[in-house]
C-alpha positions in Angstrom: 4.7 38.9 -2.5 1.5 38.2 -4.5 -0.4 37.2 -1.4 0.7 40.4 0.4 -0.5 42.5 -2.5 -3.9 40.7 -2.5 -4.3 41.2 1.2 -3.3 44.8 0.9 -6.0 45.4 -1.7 -8.6 43.9 0.5 -7.6 45.7 3.7 -6.8 49.3 2.5 -8.7 51.9 4.4 -11.8 53.7 3.1 -11.2 57.0 4.8 -10.6 58.9 1.6 -12.9 56.8 -0.6 -15.5 58.3 -2.8 -18.2 56.8 -5.1 -18.7 57.6 -8.7 -21.3 55.7 -10.7 -20.9 52.5 -8.6 -17.1 52.9 -8.5 -15.2 53.3 -5.2 -12.2 55.5 -5.9 -9.5 55.8 -3.2 -6.2 57.4 -2.5 -5.9 59.3 -5.8 -3.7 62.4 -5.4 -5.6 64.2 -8.1 -9.0 63.5 -9.6 -10.8 65.5 -12.4 -14.2 64.8 -13.9 -15.1 66.0 -17.4 -18.9 66.1 -17.6 -18.8 66.9 -21.3 -16.6 64.0 -22.2 -18.2 62.0 -19.4 -14.8 60.8 -18.0 -13.0 60.7 -14.7 -9.2 61.2 -14.7 -7.2 59.9 -11.7 -3.5 60.4 -10.9 -1.2 59.1 -8.2 -1.7 55.9 -6.3 -5.1 55.1 -7.9 -7.3 52.5 -6.4 -10.5 51.4 -8.1 -13.0 48.9 -6.7 -15.9 47.7 -8.8 -18.0 44.6 -8.0 -15.2 42.5 -6.4 -12.7 43.7 -9.0 -9.8 45.8 -7.9 -7.5 47.9 -10.1 -4.5 49.9 -8.9 -2.3 52.1 -11.1 -0.3 55.2 -11.3 -2.9 56.8 -13.6 -6.4 55.9 -14.7 -9.1 57.2 -17.0 -12.7 56.0 -16.5 -14.8 56.4 -19.7 -18.3 56.4 -18.3 -20.0 56.4 -21.7 -18.1 53.4 -23.1 -17.9 51.8 -19.6 -14.1 51.3 -19.9 -11.1 51.9 -17.7 -7.7 52.8 -19.1 -5.0 52.2 -16.5 -1.4 53.2 -16.9 1.8 52.4 -15.0 2.3 49.6 -12.4 -1.1 48.2 -13.1 -2.5 45.5 -10.8 -5.8 43.8 -11.5 -7.3 41.3 -9.0 -10.5 39.3 -8.6 -11.2 36.6 -6.0 -9.8 34.0 -8.6 -7.3 36.0 -10.7 -4.3 38.3 -10.2 -2.6 40.3 -13.0 0.2 42.8 -13.4 0.8 45.0 -16.5 2.3 48.2 -17.8 -1.0 49.2 -19.3 -4.6 47.8 -19.3 -7.9 48.6 -21.0 -10.8 47.1 -19.1 -14.5 47.1 -20.1 -16.4 46.7 -16.8 -19.7 46.2 -18.6 -18.8 42.9 -20.4 -15.8 42.1 -18.2 -13.3 42.1 -21.1 -10.1 43.9 -21.7 -6.5 44.1 -23.0 -3.3 43.7 -20.9 -0.1 45.1 -22.2 3.3 43.6 -21.4 2.1 41.7 -18.3 1.1 38.4 -16.8 -2.1 36.7 -15.5 -2.1 34.3 -12.6 -4.6 32.0 -10.9 -3.4 30.0 -7.9 0.0 28.9 -9.0 -0.7 28.8 -12.8 0.3 31.8 -14.8 1.0 33.0 -18.4 2.7 36.1 -19.6 3.0 38.0 -22.9 3.2 41.4 -24.6 -0.5 41.4 -25.5 -3.1 39.5 -23.5 -6.8 39.7 -24.3 -9.3 39.1 -21.6 -12.4 37.7 -23.4 -14.4 36.5 -20.4 -14.5 36.2 -16.6 -11.7 33.5 -16.7 -10.9 33.3 -20.4 -7.8 34.9 -21.9 -5.9 34.8 -25.3 -2.3 35.8 -25.9 0.2 36.0 -28.7 3.9 35.1 -28.3 3.3 34.2 -24.6 4.6 31.8 -22.0 2.8 29.4 -19.7 4.0 27.9 -16.4 2.9 26.7 -13.0 6.1 27.6 -11.3 6.2 30.3 -8.8 10.0 30.5 -8.9 11.6 33.4 -10.6 12.6 32.7 -13.3 10.3 29.7 -13.8 12.0 26.3 -13.6 10.0 25.3 -16.7 7.6 26.9 -19.1 5.8 26.4 -22.4 6.2 29.3 -24.9 3.8 29.5 -27.9 2.8 31.7 -30.7 -0.8 31.6 -29.5 -2.3 30.7 -26.1 -6.0 30.3 -25.4 -6.5 29.7 -21.6 -9.5 29.2 -19.4 -8.7 29.2 -15.7 -10.3 26.2 -14.1 -10.1 24.5 -17.5 -7.3 24.1 -20.1 -4.7 26.1 -22.0 -4.4 25.4 -25.7 -1.0 26.4 -27.0 0.2 26.5 -30.7 3.7 26.2 -31.9 4.9 25.2 -28.5 8.5 25.1 -27.1 9.2 23.4 -23.8 11.9 25.4 -21.9 13.7 24.2 -18.8 15.3 27.2 -17.0 14.6 29.1 -20.2 16.6 26.6 -22.4 14.6 25.2 -25.3 14.2 21.4 -25.0 11.3 20.1 -27.2 9.0 21.5 -29.8 5.3 20.6 -30.2 3.0 21.8 -32.9 0.1 22.0 -30.5 -0.6 20.9 -26.9 -3.4 21.2 -24.4 -2.4 21.5 -20.7 -4.7 21.7 -17.6 -4.9 24.9 -15.5 -7.2 23.7 -12.8 -6.8 21.8 -9.5 -9.5 19.2 -10.2 -8.8 15.9 -11.9 -8.5 16.3 -15.6 -8.2 14.2 -18.8 -4.9 14.5 -20.6 -1.5 13.1 -21.5 0.9 12.7 -18.6 4.6 13.1 -18.6 6.5 10.2 -20.3 9.0 8.0 -18.5 12.1 6.1 -19.5 13.8 3.0 -18.2 16.8 0.8 -19.2 17.1 -3.0 -18.4 19.3 -5.8 -19.6 16.3 -7.9 -20.8 14.3 -5.1 -22.3 16.8 -2.5 -23.3 15.6 1.1 -23.6 11.9 1.6 -22.8 9.8 4.7 -23.2 6.2 5.0 -21.8 3.6 7.6 -22.5 0.5 7.5 -20.2 -2.9 9.0 -20.9 -5.1 9.9 -18.0 -8.9 9.9 -18.3 -11.0 11.5 -15.6 -14.2 9.5 -16.3 -16.4 11.1 -13.7 -16.3 12.2 -10.0 -15.9 8.6 -8.8 -13.7 6.8 -11.4 -10.7 7.4 -13.6 -8.3 5.4 -15.8 -4.7 5.5 -17.0 -3.8 4.0 -20.4 -0.1 3.6 -21.1 1.8 2.7 -24.2 5.3 1.4 -23.4 7.8 0.4 -26.1 10.8 -1.8 -25.2 13.8 -1.7 -27.4 14.2 -5.5 -27.2 10.8 -6.8 -26.0 8.4 -4.8 -28.2 5.3 -2.6 -27.6 3.3 -3.1 -24.4 -0.1 -1.7 -23.4 -1.0 -1.1 -19.8 -4.3 -0.2 -18.3 -5.3 0.9 -14.8 -8.9 1.6 -13.8 -9.9 3.0 -10.4 -13.3 3.7 -8.8 -14.7 4.8 -5.5 -18.4 4.1 -4.6 -18.3 5.2 -1.0 -15.7 6.0 1.7 -15.4 2.3 2.4 -16.2 0.8 -1.1 -13.6 1.1 -3.8 -11.6 -0.9 -6.4 -8.7 -1.0 -8.8 -7.9 -3.0 -11.9 -4.6 -3.4 -13.7 -3.9 -5.1 -17.0 -1.0 -5.4 -19.4 -0.3 -7.2 -22.7 2.9 -7.6 -24.8 4.2 -9.7 -27.6 7.5 -10.4 -25.9 10.4 -10.9 -28.3 12.8 -11.8 -25.5 10.7 -14.4 -23.7 11.3 -17.4 -26.0 15.1 -17.0 -25.7 15.3 -16.4 -22.0 12.6 -18.7 -20.7 13.7 -22.0 -19.1 11.3 -24.1 -21.2 12.3 -27.6 -22.4 10.6 -27.2 -25.8 10.4 -24.3 -28.3 7.8 -21.6 -27.4 5.5 -20.6 -30.2 3.2 -18.3 -28.2 4.9 -15.1 -27.0 1.8 -13.3 -25.7 2.4 -12.3 -22.1 0.0 -10.5 -19.9 -1.1 -9.9 -16.3 -4.4 -9.0 -14.7 -5.1 -7.8 -11.1 -8.3 -6.7 -9.6 -9.0 -5.7 -6.0 -12.1 -4.3 -4.4 -13.9 -3.8 -1.1 -17.6 -3.4 -1.1 -19.6 -2.4 2.0 -23.0 -4.0 1.6 -26.2 -3.6 3.7 -26.9 -5.6 6.9 -23.2 -5.8 8.0 -22.1 -7.6 4.8 -18.7 -6.9 3.1 -17.5 -8.3 -0.2 -13.8 -8.4 -1.0 -11.8 -9.6 -4.1 -8.1 -10.0 -4.7 -7.5 -11.5 -8.2 -4.0 -11.9 -9.6 -3.4 -13.7 -12.9 -0.4 -13.9 -15.2 0.4 -15.6 -18.5 3.4 -17.5 -17.2 5.4 -18.1 -14.0 8.3 -16.0 -15.2 6.2 -12.8 -15.4 6.7 -11.7 -11.7 10.5 -11.9 -12.2 10.6 -10.0 -15.6 8.1 -7.3 -14.6 8.4 -7.1 -10.8 7.4 -3.4 -10.7 4.0 -4.3 -12.3 3.3 -7.7 -10.8 4.3 -7.7 -7.1 4.9 -11.5 -6.5 8.7 -11.6 -7.0 10.2 -14.1 -4.5 6.8 -15.4 -3.5 6.0 -19.2 -3.5 2.6 -18.7 -5.2 0.2 -16.2 -6.7 -2.8 -16.0 -4.4 -6.4 -15.2 -5.5 -9.2 -14.7 -3.0 -12.9 -13.8 -3.1 -14.8 -13.5 0.1 -18.2 -12.5 1.5 -18.4 -11.7 5.2 -20.9 -10.5 7.7 -19.8 -8.8 10.8 -22.8 -9.0 13.0 -22.7 -7.8 16.7 -23.5 -11.4 17.8 -21.6 -13.5 15.3 -19.2 -13.5 12.3 -19.7 -15.5 9.1 -17.5 -15.6 6.0 -17.2 -17.6 2.8 -13.9 -17.5 1.0 -12.4 -19.0 -2.1 -8.6 -19.3 -2.3 -6.9 -20.2 -5.6 -3.1 -20.5 -5.8 -0.7 -20.5 -8.7 2.4 -22.5 -7.8 5.6 -20.4 -8.6 8.0 -23.1 -7.4 8.5 -24.5 -10.9 11.5 -24.1 -13.2 9.3 -24.3 -16.3 7.6 -20.9 -16.8 4.8 -22.6 -18.8 4.3 -25.4 -16.4 0.8 -26.5 -15.5 -0.8 -25.8 -12.1 -2.1 -29.3 -11.4 -0.2 -29.8 -8.1 -1.6 -26.6 -6.5 -4.2 -27.1 -3.8 -7.1 -24.6 -3.6 -9.7 -23.9 -0.9 -13.1 -23.7 -2.6 -14.9 -22.8 -0.5 -13.7 -22.1 3.0 -16.7 -21.2 5.2 -16.3 -20.0 8.8 -19.0 -19.2 11.4 -18.2 -17.9 14.9 -20.6 -17.2 17.6 -19.2 -14.4 19.8 -18.9 -14.8 23.6 -22.3 -15.3 25.2 -23.3 -15.5 28.8 -25.4 -18.3 30.4 -28.2 -16.3 32.0 -27.0 -14.3 35.0 -24.2 -16.7 35.8 -20.5 -16.1 35.3 -20.3 -18.9 32.7 -19.7 -18.0 29.1 -19.8 -20.0 25.8 -18.9 -19.6 22.2 -19.0 -21.7 19.0 -16.8 -22.0 15.9 -17.5 -23.9 12.7 -14.9 -24.3 9.9 -15.7 -26.0 6.6 -13.1 -26.4 3.8 -13.1 -28.1 0.5 -9.6 -28.7 -0.7 -9.5 -29.1 -4.5 -7.0 -29.8 -7.3 -7.6 -29.4 -11.0 -6.8 -33.1 -11.6 -5.6 -35.8 -9.3 -6.4 -35.9 -5.6 -3.2 -37.3 -4.1 0.6 -37.1 -4.5 1.4 -39.8 -7.0 4.9 -40.4 -5.8 5.6 -43.5 -8.0 3.7 -42.2 -11.1 1.5 -45.3 -11.3 -1.8 -43.4 -11.2 -2.9 -45.5 -8.3 -3.3 -44.2 -4.7 -1.1 -45.9 -2.1 -2.5 -45.2 1.3 0.8 -46.2 3.0 3.1 -43.8 1.3 1.1 -41.1 -0.5 -0.8 -38.2 0.9 -4.3 -37.1 0.0 -4.5 -33.5 -1.1 -8.2 -33.1 -2.1 -11.3 -33.6 0.1 -13.6 -31.9 2.5 -13.1 -31.2 6.2 -15.6 -29.9 8.8 -14.4 -28.8 12.2 -16.8 -27.9 15.0 -15.6 -26.4 18.2 -17.9 -25.4 21.1 -16.3 -23.9 24.1 -17.3 -22.9 27.6 -15.2 -20.8 29.9 -15.5 -19.0 33.2 -13.4 -16.0 34.5 -12.6 -15.9 38.1 -10.7 -13.6 40.5 -8.7 -14.7 43.5 -8.5 -11.8 45.9 -7.4 -8.6 44.3 -4.3 -10.0 42.7 -4.9 -13.0 40.5 -7.2 -13.4 37.4 -8.1 -16.9 36.4 -9.7 -18.1 33.2 -10.8 -21.8 33.0 -12.1 -23.2 29.7 -13.1 -26.5 28.1 -13.5 -27.0 24.4 -14.7 -30.0 22.4 -13.3 -30.2 18.8 -14.5 -32.6 16.2 -13.0 -33.2 12.7 -15.0 -35.0 10.0 -13.6 -35.7 6.5 -14.9 -36.8 3.2 -12.8 -37.7 0.1 -13.4 -37.9 -3.6 -14.8 -41.2 -4.9 -11.9 -41.7 -7.4 -8.4 -40.7 -7.7 -7.8 -40.4 -11.4 -10.6 -41.4 -13.9 -11.5 -45.0 -13.2 -8.4 -46.0 -11.3 -10.3 -46.8 -8.2 -11.7 -45.2 -5.1 -9.6 -43.6 -2.4 -9.4 -45.7 0.7 -11.6 -48.3 -1.0 -11.1 -50.8 1.9 -12.3 -48.4 4.5 -16.0 -48.5 5.5 -16.2 -45.1 7.1 -14.7 -41.7 6.7 -11.8 -40.6 8.9 -12.7 -38.5 12.0 -11.2 -37.4 15.2 -12.3 -35.7 18.3 -10.7 -34.3 21.5 -11.4 -32.4 24.6 -9.1 -29.5 25.4 -9.0 -28.1 28.9 -7.1 -25.0 29.8 -6.6 -22.9 32.9 -4.7 -19.6 32.9 -3.4 -17.6 35.8 -2.4 -13.9 35.4 -1.5 -11.1 37.7 -0.6 -7.5 37.4 2.1 -5.4 38.9 2.0 -1.7 38.2 4.1 1.3 39.0 3.9 5.0 38.1 7.0 7.1 38.0 8.6 10.2 36.3 6.2 12.5 38.1 3.2 10.5 36.9 4.1 10.7 33.2 5.2 7.0 32.9 3.6 3.8 33.9 5.0 0.3 33.9 2.7 -2.7 33.8 4.1 -6.2 34.3 1.8 -9.1 33.6 3.2 -12.6 34.4 1.1 -15.5 33.4 0.9 -19.3 33.5 -1.3 -21.4 31.3 -1.8 -25.2 31.5 -3.3 -27.0 28.6 -4.3 -30.7 28.4 -6.2 -32.9 26.1 -7.8 -35.5 28.5 -9.8 -37.2 25.7 -8.5 -38.0 22.2 -10.2 -40.3 19.8 -9.5 -41.2 16.2 -11.1 -43.9 14.2 -9.1 -46.6 12.5 -8.6 -45.1 9.1 -5.7 -45.1 6.6 -5.8 -41.3 6.5 -4.0 -41.4 9.9 -0.9 -43.0 8.5 1.9 -44.4 10.6 4.3 -41.7 9.5 1.8 -39.2 10.9 1.6 -41.1 14.2 5.4 -41.1 14.5 5.4 -37.3 15.1 2.0 -37.1 16.6 3.0 -35.3 19.8 5.8 -33.2 18.3 5.2 -29.5 19.0 5.0 -27.4 15.9 7.5 -24.6 15.9 5.9 -21.5 14.3 9.3 -20.1 13.2 9.9 -23.0 10.8 8.4 -22.8 7.3 6.6 -25.6 5.6 8.8 -27.7 3.3 8.4 -30.6 0.9 9.4 -33.0 3.7 6.7 -31.9 6.1 4.3 -34.8 6.9 1.0 -33.2 6.4 -2.4 -34.2 5.1 -4.3 -30.9 4.5 -2.7 -28.6 7.0 -1.5 -28.5 10.6 -5.0 -28.6 12.0 -5.1 -32.3 11.1 -2.4 -32.9 13.7 -2.7 -33.2 17.5 0.2 -31.3 18.9 1.3 -30.4 22.5 -1.5 -32.2 24.2 -0.1 -31.7 27.8 2.0 -28.6 28.4 2.6 -25.5 30.4 3.2 -22.0 28.9 4.7 -19.4 31.0 5.8 -15.9 30.3 5.7 -12.2 31.2 4.4 -9.1 29.4 5.9 -5.7 30.2 4.2 -2.5 29.0 5.6 1.0 29.4 3.0 3.7 28.8 3.9 7.4 28.3 1.4 10.1 29.3 1.4 13.4 27.5 -0.9 16.4 27.9 -2.9 17.5 30.9 -5.3 15.3 33.0 -8.3 16.7 31.1 -6.8 16.1 27.6 -4.2 13.4 28.2 -2.8 11.0 25.6 -1.5 7.6 26.5 1.0 5.8 24.2 2.6 2.4 24.7 6.2 3.2 23.9 7.6 -0.2 24.9 6.0 -3.7 24.8 8.3 -6.5 25.8 7.1 -10.2 25.9 9.0 -13.3 26.7 7.6 -16.8 27.0 8.4 -20.6 26.8 6.5 -23.9 26.9 7.2 -27.2 28.7 5.7 -30.3 27.2 4.9 -33.1 29.7 4.4 -35.7 26.9 7.8 -35.0 25.6 9.3 -35.3 29.1 7.8 -38.8 29.5 9.8 -40.1 26.5 12.7 -42.4 27.3 14.8 -40.9 24.6 18.0 -38.8 24.7 16.6 -36.7 21.9 13.6 -35.6 23.9 13.2 -31.9 24.2 10.4 -31.0 26.7 11.4 -27.3 26.8 10.5 -25.3 23.7 12.4 -22.4 22.3 12.3 -19.2 24.4 10.7 -16.4 22.4 11.6 -12.8 23.1 9.6 -10.0 21.4 10.3 -6.3 21.8 8.4 -3.4 20.2 9.6 0.2 21.0 8.6 3.5 19.5 9.1 6.8 21.2 9.8 10.1 19.6 12.0 9.7 16.5 13.3 6.2 17.4 11.8 2.8 16.9 13.0 -0.8 17.6 11.4 -4.2 16.8 12.9 -7.5 17.5 11.9 -11.2 17.7 14.3 -13.8 18.8 13.9 -17.6 19.4 16.6 -19.3 21.5 16.8 -23.1 21.2 18.2 -24.4 24.6 19.2 -27.8 23.3 20.9 -26.6 20.2 22.3 -23.4 21.9 21.3 -21.4 18.8 19.3 -18.2 18.4 17.3 -17.2 15.3 16.6 -13.5 15.4 15.1 -10.7 13.3 15.8 -7.1 14.6 15.3 -3.7 13.1 16.2 -0.2 14.5 14.5 2.8 12.9 15.0 6.6 13.1 12.3 9.0 12.0 13.9 12.4 11.5 10.6 13.9 10.3 7.2 13.0 8.8 7.4 10.4 6.0 11.2 10.1 6.5 12.9 7.1 8.0 16.2 5.3 8.2 16.1 1.6 9.3 18.8 -1.0 9.8 17.9 -4.6 10.2 19.7 -7.9 11.0 18.4 -11.4 10.4 20.1 -14.5 11.6 18.6 -18.0 11.1 19.8 -21.6 11.5 18.1 -24.7 10.3 16.9 -26.3 13.6 15.9 -29.9 13.5 14.0 -31.2 16.5 15.9 -33.9 18.3 19.3 -33.1 16.7 21.8 -31.3 18.9 24.2 -30.5 16.1 23.4 -27.5 13.9 25.4 -27.2 10.8 27.0 -23.7 10.2 26.3 -24.2 6.5 22.5 -23.8 7.3 23.1 -20.3 8.7 21.6 -17.3 6.9 22.7 -13.8 7.9 21.1 -10.8 6.2 21.7 -7.1 6.8 18.8 -4.9 5.7 19.0 -1.2 5.1 16.0 0.9 4.2 15.7 4.7 4.0 13.5 7.5 2.7 14.7 11.0 3.4 14.1 14.5 2.2 16.6 17.4 2.3 16.0 20.6 0.5 14.8 19.9 -3.0 16.0 16.3 -3.0 14.3 13.0 -1.9 16.2 9.8 -1.7 15.1 6.3 -1.0 16.6 2.8 -1.0 16.2 -0.8 0.2 19.3 -3.0 0.4 19.6 -6.7 1.3 23.1 -7.9 1.9 24.0 -11.5 2.8 26.8 -11.8 5.4 27.2 -15.4 4.3 27.7 -15.0 0.6 29.1 -11.5 0.9 26.9 -10.2 -1.8 23.8 -8.0 -2.3 20.9 -10.3 -3.0 18.3 -7.6 -3.8 18.4 -3.9 -3.7 16.8 -0.8 -5.1 17.6 2.9 -4.7 16.6 6.2 -6.3 16.8 10.0 -6.0 14.1 12.6 -6.8 14.7 16.2 -7.4 11.9 18.7 -6.9 13.1 22.3 -7.3 11.5 25.3 -5.5 8.1 26.2 -6.9 6.7 22.6 -6.6 6.0 22.6 -10.4 8.0 19.6 -11.6 10.2 16.7 -10.4 12.7 14.3 -11.8 13.1 10.7 -10.4 16.0 8.3 -11.2 15.9 4.8 -9.7 17.5 1.4 -10.2 16.2 -2.0 -9.2 18.8 -4.9 -9.1 18.0 -8.6 -8.5 19.1 -12.0 -9.8 16.8 -11.6 -12.8 17.6 -8.2 -14.2 18.8 -4.6 -13.6 16.2 -2.0 -14.4 17.1 1.8 -14.4 14.1 4.1 -14.6 13.9 7.8 -15.3 10.6 9.7 -14.6 10.0 13.4 -15.4 6.7 14.8 -14.4 5.1 18.3 -14.6 2.7 19.5 -11.9 0.4 21.6 -14.0 -1.6 22.8 -11.0 1.4 23.5 -8.9 0.4 21.0 -6.3 1.6 17.4 -5.7 -1.3 15.1 -5.0 0.7 12.8 -2.6 3.3 13.5 0.0 6.7 12.1 -0.5 6.9 8.3 -0.1 9.7 6.0 -0.9 7.7 4.0 -3.4 7.0 7.3 -5.4 10.6 7.1 -6.5 10.5 3.5 -7.7 
């Protein structure tokens, strides 16, 4: 309605308009001018235009001497930024001030109303016994009423003796508040939040937002737990350019619950708990980029007690990474440091001595280059890693502080891998594409001089450092079958392929680093669907192994592409990608062993997305065990930012060479996720249900209510896991009438 009135004032015709002392007067049924009193009296559908200011009323008197306008009856006053309605209005067009009787003033979606409103400037107003709100609903869903309001549109409203009213019901009283009435970021107190948990009890949080400048801001929050105590939280954000930005989070609490709940063998005197995270991306000159991802916590229990703050619940470690990279058109180089905090400890105050860090990890890759004008290409990769621990360099299995090269693994040292490679693409007729390549890979190692203090040198009897080298030859055949159907709107591409890989030359020096237990499984293929466990026979990582030295890989890729639009402005989307492949290991087939398994698992991958539906699946079938591990999810997208997904995971513990698979090793999980909006409500949830234990292992759900007017919302959510049950209530005003982010599921939690 307000928009229609504004448009009407701008588009009314000028056929009956006249000009009096810079005024444009229109549509008045009766106009009289008193030259003695120097006034103009207008009656009936009065329209006055003066310097982008518009006044309409039933009657109006223009006092030319005092430069004022007295408007009576159904008064409407508009400027490019402000709209007002009143029963009566006095307006001084010389100094742009006035008085509004029994009316309201609005800018954008923010408005206030009262019996007497003083216009003291272009955008400044004062009112007594008035109401403020940013709701366009009628009546407003919420408002602040005060004995005195001083408001500057584009700035702030200062309200004395304030009462918060929800649907005109008084809720809270404040002696004095300041609220923003502008669309830009602004400093001020944000709406408080409330949560309930078993460990913390009732908790109330009051955040304060500081708009530091155009490129940075900060949120400072005080959160008081009924059982844990007072907590301070800080979040700092900055943006330096479209591709350079950062965010820092910090929290501190003297936790009253931690000493009683922590699984620590001895009494805990220090109760100070904190976390710190910092992430940034900097785009630097000359193709350089700097990244940081720092995550620190006072104890190993913190991610479980405060999982909404520190997002490492159920993770094996807390990673930290700092990197510097250069993405040059001809090569790529990066230097990383990786630090890990081991979370697989029962003692929350345990040390981190067993964790292995990569400091530094340097990689250099020369991109594909061509030899002259030939069809021969080459590339080069270098990889250097320094594996480090804070104390000892090996797994001291017998706790004798002496390294045993026969049974214990080295965990610290340096490794350099070089890998030059040449390859040539060929084409056989118009059907087959062939890629032949040969790579030489060399591994060189260097270990610390001593294990622990003066206990002795690692591999003291060895005269040289361990090293290995090998040649890898590979030839790949691929062809393409394609068909267009559905009147040219759909295309199916089928790409079968066959790759043969062989290591014709392998050399390792005689060094204790290549232990017998490593050689026992030297040619065992590594199954990527199996996670690394304590029983894995590793030195640094899987790159120290030589696996699948003589094998075929065969498979087929199917791609269905949908065309939309005309030929001149067509869009092509891959709606279905289906891949299936398997390997056959010749080395495994040569073994005279009933447990030999030359055929690998068959992997089937499907990705589908068309219209409102999506499906993703990956399944591994083990032919010798006759078992399938699978992970599938089907999703429905009813509209933007809304989805409903149902997933099913099934996994068995597969041991290579063993035909029997215990049903006790089976895991079956049903996953349900959703985020949906209907009317004024948003709902979201994530549920994980075990079909083996018949129990929910982890779930969270919530509902958000945002009434018409987009001026406030209420969120209620609950997070349940093995550690705690946390119920959170969040009530937030939208002072500018606009929500900064669209609905997302995580906005509820």
